[in-house]
C-alpha positions as CSV (number, residue, x, y, z in Angstrom):
1,M,84.1,107.8,94.8
2,Q,86.3,110.3,92.9
3,V,89.8,110.9,94.4
4,N,91.4,114.2,93.7
5,M,95.0,114.9,94.8
6,K,96.0,118.5,94.4
7,G,99.7,119.2,94.4
8,I,100.5,116.9,97.2
9,T,104.2,116.7,98.4
10,K,105.8,114.6,101.0
11,K,109.2,115.4,102.4
12,F,111.3,113.4,104.9
13,S,113.9,115.8,106.3
14,N,115.9,116.8,103.2
15,F,114.5,114.1,100.9
16,T,111.4,114.7,98.8
17,A,109.6,111.4,98.2
18,V,106.6,112.9,96.3
19,K,106.7,116.2,94.4
20,E,103.7,118.3,93.5
21,F,101.5,115.3,92.6
22,S,98.2,116.2,91.1
23,V,95.7,113.8,89.5
24,T,91.9,113.1,89.5
25,L,91.0,109.4,89.7
26,N,87.5,108.4,88.5
27,D,84.8,106.9,90.6
28,G,84.5,103.1,90.4
29,E,87.8,102.5,88.5
30,L,90.8,100.4,89.3
31,I,93.9,102.6,89.1
32,C,97.4,101.3,89.3
33,L,100.3,103.3,90.7
34,L,103.2,101.9,88.7
35,G,106.9,102.6,88.8
36,P,110.3,101.3,90.0
37,S,111.2,100.8,93.6
38,G,111.6,104.1,95.5
39,C,109.5,106.2,93.0
40,G,107.0,107.3,95.7
41,K,103.9,105.1,94.9
42,S,103.6,103.5,98.3
43,T,104.1,107.0,99.9
44,I,101.1,108.3,97.9
45,L,99.1,105.3,99.1
46,N,100.0,106.0,102.7
47,M,99.1,109.7,102.3
48,L,95.7,108.7,100.9
49,S,95.1,106.4,103.8
50,G,96.1,109.0,106.4
51,I,99.0,106.8,107.7
52,L,101.4,109.6,106.5
53,P,100.5,113.3,106.7
54,V,101.1,115.4,103.6
55,T,103.8,118.0,103.7
56,S,101.7,120.2,101.4
57,G,98.8,119.9,99.1
58,E,95.3,118.6,99.5
59,I,93.4,115.3,99.2
60,W,89.7,115.3,98.3
61,F,87.3,112.3,98.4
62,D,84.4,113.6,96.3
63,D,83.5,116.9,97.9
64,D,85.3,116.1,101.2
65,N,88.7,117.5,102.0
66,V,90.2,114.6,103.9
67,T,93.8,116.0,104.0
68,K,93.9,116.2,107.8
69,L,91.4,113.4,108.7
70,P,92.7,110.4,110.7
71,P,92.7,107.0,108.9
72,E,89.6,105.7,110.7
73,D,87.5,108.6,109.5
74,R,88.4,108.3,105.8
75,G,86.3,105.3,104.9
76,I,89.1,103.3,103.4
77,G,90.0,99.6,103.2
78,L,93.7,98.6,103.2
79,V,95.4,95.4,101.9
80,F,99.1,95.2,102.5
81,Q,101.9,93.1,101.1
82,N,101.9,91.0,104.3
83,Y,98.4,90.0,104.9
84,A,98.5,90.7,108.7
85,L,95.8,88.2,109.5
86,Y,95.3,87.4,113.2
87,P,96.7,83.9,113.7
88,H,94.4,83.0,116.7
89,M,91.2,83.9,114.7
90,T,89.3,81.9,112.2
91,V,88.7,83.1,108.6
92,L,85.2,84.3,109.6
93,E,86.5,86.1,112.7
94,N,89.3,87.8,110.8
95,I,86.9,89.1,108.1
96,A,84.4,90.3,110.8
97,F,87.0,91.9,113.1
98,P,86.7,95.5,111.6
99,L,83.0,95.4,112.2
100,E,83.6,94.2,115.8
101,I,85.8,97.3,116.3
102,K,82.9,99.4,115.0
103,K,80.6,97.6,117.5
104,V,78.3,96.3,114.8
105,P,75.9,93.7,116.3
106,K,77.3,90.2,116.2
107,A,74.5,88.7,114.0
108,E,75.0,91.5,111.4
109,R,78.7,91.4,111.3
110,L,78.8,87.6,110.9
111,K,76.2,87.9,108.1
112,R,78.3,90.6,106.3
113,A,81.5,88.6,106.8
114,S,79.9,85.5,105.3
115,E,78.8,87.5,102.3
116,M,82.3,88.9,101.8
117,A,83.8,85.4,102.2
118,K,81.5,84.2,99.4
119,L,82.4,87.1,97.2
120,V,86.2,86.2,97.4
121,H,85.6,82.5,97.3
122,V,86.7,81.5,100.8
123,D,83.2,80.6,102.1
124,M,84.2,76.9,102.4
125,L,87.1,77.9,104.7
126,L,85.4,79.9,107.4
127,N,86.5,77.8,110.4
128,R,90.1,77.5,109.4
129,K,93.0,79.5,111.0
130,P,95.4,81.5,108.7
131,K,98.2,78.9,109.1
132,E,95.9,76.4,107.4
133,L,95.5,78.5,104.3
134,S,97.6,78.9,101.2
135,G,99.1,82.3,100.3
136,G,96.3,83.0,97.8
137,Q,93.6,82.1,100.3
138,Q,95.2,84.4,102.9
139,Q,95.2,87.2,100.3
140,R,91.5,86.6,99.6
141,V,90.7,86.8,103.3
142,A,92.7,90.0,103.6
143,I,90.7,91.5,100.7
144,A,87.4,90.4,102.3
145,R,88.4,92.0,105.6
146,A,89.2,95.3,103.8
147,L,85.9,95.2,101.9
148,V,83.6,94.2,104.8
149,K,83.6,97.8,106.1
150,Q,82.1,98.9,102.8
151,P,84.9,101.4,102.2
152,R,84.7,104.4,99.9
153,L,88.2,103.6,98.7
154,L,90.2,100.3,98.5
155,L,94.0,100.6,98.7
156,L,96.2,97.7,97.8
157,D,100.0,97.9,98.4
158,E,101.9,95.4,96.4
159,P,99.3,92.7,97.4
160,L,100.6,89.9,95.1
161,S,104.4,90.2,95.7
162,N,104.5,87.2,98.1
163,L,102.8,84.8,95.7
164,D,104.3,82.6,93.1
165,A,103.9,83.4,89.4
166,R,100.8,81.2,88.8
167,L,99.0,82.5,91.9
168,R,99.9,86.1,91.0
169,L,98.1,85.6,87.7
170,E,95.1,84.0,89.4
171,M,94.8,86.6,92.1
172,R,95.2,89.7,89.9
173,E,92.2,88.4,87.9
174,E,90.3,87.8,91.1
175,I,91.1,91.3,92.3
176,R,89.7,92.7,89.1
177,R,86.6,90.5,89.3
178,I,86.0,91.6,92.9
179,Q,86.5,95.3,92.1
180,L,84.1,95.1,89.2
181,E,81.5,93.3,91.3
182,T,81.7,95.8,94.1
183,Q,82.3,98.9,92.0
184,V,84.6,100.3,94.7
185,T,87.2,102.8,93.6
186,A,90.5,100.9,94.0
187,I,94.2,102.0,93.9
188,F,96.7,99.2,93.4
189,V,100.4,99.7,93.9
190,T,102.8,97.6,91.8
191,H,106.2,97.7,90.1
192,D,105.1,95.0,87.7
193,Q,104.1,96.5,84.3
194,E,102.3,93.3,83.1
195,E,100.2,93.3,86.3
196,A,99.3,97.0,85.8
197,M,98.5,96.6,82.1
198,S,96.3,93.6,82.6
199,I,93.8,94.9,85.3
200,S,93.8,98.7,85.3
201,D,91.3,101.2,83.9
202,H,94.1,103.8,84.2
203,I,97.7,103.8,85.2
204,V,99.7,106.5,87.0
205,L,103.4,105.9,86.0
206,M,105.8,107.4,88.5
207,K,109.6,108.2,88.6
208,D,111.5,109.9,91.4
209,G,108.3,111.1,93.1
210,V,107.0,112.7,89.9
211,M,104.1,111.5,87.8
212,Q,105.3,110.8,84.3
213,Q,102.0,110.0,82.6
214,Y,98.4,109.2,83.6
215,A,96.5,107.3,80.9
216,E,94.7,104.1,80.0
217,P,97.1,101.1,79.7
218,Q,97.1,100.8,75.9
219,E,97.5,104.6,75.5
220,L,100.5,104.5,77.8
221,Y,102.1,101.8,75.6
222,D,101.1,103.4,72.2
223,Q,101.6,107.1,73.1
224,P,104.3,107.4,75.7
225,A,104.8,111.0,76.9
226,N,108.6,110.7,77.3
227,Q,111.6,108.3,77.0
228,F,111.1,106.9,80.5
229,V,107.5,105.8,79.8
230,A,108.6,104.2,76.5
231,D,111.5,102.4,78.2
232,F,109.5,101.2,81.2
233,L,106.7,99.6,79.3
234,G,107.2,96.7,76.9
235,N,108.7,93.2,76.8
236,P,111.2,93.0,75.1
237,P,112.1,96.6,76.0
238,I,111.8,99.2,73.3
239,N,114.8,99.6,70.9
240,N,116.7,102.9,71.3
241,I,119.0,103.7,68.4
242,P,121.1,106.8,69.1
243,G,121.9,109.4,66.5
244,M,121.3,112.9,65.4
245,V,119.1,114.8,62.8
246,L,120.7,116.4,59.8
247,N,118.6,117.9,57.1
248,G,115.7,115.6,57.8
249,A,118.0,112.5,57.8
250,F,118.8,110.2,60.7
251,V,122.6,110.0,61.2
252,T,123.9,107.2,63.3
253,E,125.8,108.1,66.4
254,D,129.1,106.9,64.9
255,G,128.5,109.0,61.8
256,S,129.0,106.0,59.5
257,T,125.7,106.4,57.6
258,S,122.5,108.4,57.3
259,F,118.9,107.7,56.2
260,P,116.3,110.3,55.1
261,L,113.2,109.8,57.3
262,S,110.1,111.9,56.6
263,F,109.0,112.1,60.2
264,L,112.2,113.9,61.1
265,K,111.7,116.9,58.8
266,N,110.5,119.3,61.5
267,I,113.3,118.5,63.9
268,E,116.2,121.0,63.9
269,N,119.7,120.1,62.6
270,G,122.1,118.8,65.2
271,R,119.5,117.6,67.6
272,K,120.7,114.4,69.4
273,I,117.9,111.9,69.4
274,N,116.9,108.3,70.1
275,L,115.0,106.6,67.3
276,S,112.9,104.4,69.6
277,V,111.0,101.5,67.9
278,R,109.1,98.6,69.4
279,S,110.3,95.2,68.3
280,E,107.0,94.5,66.7
281,S,107.0,97.7,64.7
282,F,109.7,96.9,62.2
283,V,109.0,95.3,58.8
284,V,111.3,94.1,55.9
285,R,111.0,96.4,52.9
286,P,112.5,96.4,49.3
287,A,115.9,98.0,49.0
288,G,115.7,101.7,48.1
289,E,112.2,102.3,49.5
290,A,111.6,105.6,51.4
291,D,111.7,105.8,55.2
292,T,113.9,102.7,55.6
293,L,117.1,101.8,57.4
294,V,119.7,99.4,55.9
295,C,121.3,97.3,58.6
296,S,123.1,94.0,59.2
297,C,121.4,90.9,60.7
298,T,123.5,89.5,63.5
299,G,121.3,86.5,64.2
300,A,117.7,85.1,64.4
301,S,115.8,82.7,66.5
302,K,112.4,81.2,65.8
303,I,109.4,82.2,68.0
304,G,106.3,80.6,66.6
305,K,105.4,82.1,63.2
306,D,107.9,84.9,63.7
307,E,111.6,85.3,64.3
308,M,113.3,87.4,66.9
309,A,116.1,88.8,64.7
310,S,119.1,90.8,66.0
311,F,120.5,93.7,64.0
312,V,123.2,96.4,64.2
313,L,123.0,99.9,62.8
314,G,126.0,102.2,63.2
315,G,127.3,100.1,66.0
316,A,123.9,100.1,67.9
317,P,122.3,96.7,68.4
318,F,118.5,96.2,68.3
319,R,115.9,93.5,68.0
320,A,112.8,93.0,65.8
321,Y,110.1,90.4,65.2
322,I,110.3,89.4,61.6
323,D,108.1,87.1,59.6
324,L,109.7,83.6,59.2
325,E,109.2,83.7,55.5
326,E,111.9,86.4,55.1
327,G,114.5,83.7,55.9
328,L,116.9,86.0,57.6
329,K,120.5,84.7,58.2
330,K,123.4,86.1,60.1
331,G,125.4,88.5,58.0
332,M,122.6,89.5,55.7
333,E,122.1,93.1,54.8
334,V,118.4,93.9,55.4
335,T,116.2,97.0,54.6
336,L,113.8,97.7,57.4
337,G,110.8,100.0,57.4
338,F,108.3,100.9,60.1
339,K,104.7,100.2,60.9
340,K,102.4,103.0,61.8
341,R,102.4,102.3,65.6
342,G,105.3,102.0,68.0
343,V,107.8,104.4,66.4
344,F,109.0,107.4,68.4
345,V,111.7,110.0,68.5
346,F,113.0,111.3,71.8
347,D,115.4,114.1,72.7
348,R,118.4,112.2,74.0
349,E,119.3,114.7,76.7
350,T,115.9,115.6,78.1
351,G,113.8,112.5,77.2
352,V,111.1,114.8,75.7
353,R,109.1,113.1,72.9
354,L,109.6,114.8,69.5
355,V,107.6,112.5,67.3
């Protein structure tokens, strides 16, 4: 099912949690709503579910305007951060409960619940109570309960945040497997960039209630729309070296030095910028080569076949992965060039991407 949100806004008194949000989400995909705490992602999920009414705008499921429909009429399945399993019911009874509410005959609901249990790999635990299950098992039961209704849309709100690191990894892979097997359109809310990058078909990145970019995971990393997107994605974080443009040259913020860079030639003089470079996008070049920076190495530590080296340029520190064979030492003067990917220029005041 395709989901189309048209200019939806949500206000709480004088606070606007979501502002003029518009996006079309493709049928059968897993889409992550990603962003820092308080950015509006859970609010969007609650508007999609019908738990929260929209202040303005429209929500469409395929050709159906569901903006004013109650939750029970939208055909959705919900999985929350706390699994909300009924402690007095067995696993089988918990999974089957939504069908009992719909007055599905007992034989059919038990059959469908058993099928869902098998899909999420809890079919050996059908007679256990929630207190007898691990966190990961409880999460599987919650997903099965949401799917047993055969929803048009599966909504997952920070579903892995209560799990330890190893279980989080296992369960995010399981959620992706289940979504691919069922082909249900799924929207997954998370603040964890690694989680979003690893399982999504597309990511919606949010900040302060506004969508910053909607793209495939790798495109979001390789082609960030603005400074916020570039800063949010990546570990280690992207390096931001502040300066300004003067006659096609990069002048460090302290004014101590400048370097001609061909990709700055179309940026007007005096523009304050961040030269933003991924740590893996630097490379050591011969002295005097074009499109390079000369900087001082302040330290290096071995990471497998590479070194994570620290540098300073015009008072600004940054880090880069450098081949071990370069033999960098603290205090060395190093000429660094750039790879084709992972090099950006952003306006320092607006965050708009210039290159």
